[in-house]
C-alpha positions, 0 to 999 in steps of 0.5 A: 857813335854819333857825331858830337855837337862840334861836328854839327855846329861850328864853334862860332855858331855854338858861341852865338847861341850862347851869347843870344841865350845869355842875353835873352835870359838876362832879360825875359827868357826863363830858361837858363843858358846852362841848358845850352852850355851843358848840351855842348859840354856833353860832346866837347867840354872845351868848346863849352868852357869858351861858350860860357864866356859868351853866355856871360857876355850876353847875360851881362848885356841883358842885365845891363839893359834891365839895370838901366830900365830899373834906374829910369822906370822902376814900376814898369820894369817890376811889372814886366818881370811879374809877367815872366813865368815863375817870377812874382812881385813878392820875389822882386820885392824880396830881391830888392830888400836883399840888395838894400840890406846886403848890397850887390854881393847878394847876387853871388848867393842869388845865382845859386838860389833859383832866383833869376838874375834879371830880377837882381839886375833890375833891382840893382838899377832900382836901388841905384847900385854902382854900375861898375860894382853891378857889372863886376858882380854880374860877371863873377856870379854868372861865370861861376855858375855857368862853369860849375854846371858845365863842369858837371856835364863835362864830368858826366861826359868823361865818366861815361865814355861808353855812352853814345851821344844820343844816350847822353842827350836823352839824359840831358833832356830828362835831367833838365826837364825834371829840373824845370818841372820842379822849378816851376812847381816851387816858384809857381804863381800862387792861386788867388 
């Protein structure tokens, strides 16, 4: 059987990738850290759980940047978000309305809706949400999703002991590819 990821990369490297991916996705990268976290969970679920914490730290750092940008220059941050694949001005406006009417708690629902966290972060700044409330909800929302998705991948690992690492990785790539094909189809920019 092939060597698991933990033998290919050090725990420090796994965590640094999780941190960087969380930061990137919290700003403008459009693939969620869950892709990396589930990849790690296929070989070493315990390391994946720790990497979730690092991904949250990166996501919250990126989200804080978006929050601050939203506070100081709402028009520019929303225009920049509109340029990200699968994000539209209408999606940004919808999140802004959710935050205005439901407060920062809407981030908890948003984390499972397919609407990117970066939009909630920017709109929290635009709408002058309390920074500490934003940070607390960011940690709760991001961590809950990362742990759930990583737990599902770890269950796949546990319930398929006869599968090789290569087979698990091919299933991982196939599932995430199908997910993103569907995601980009559903959230595609409307044709003018």
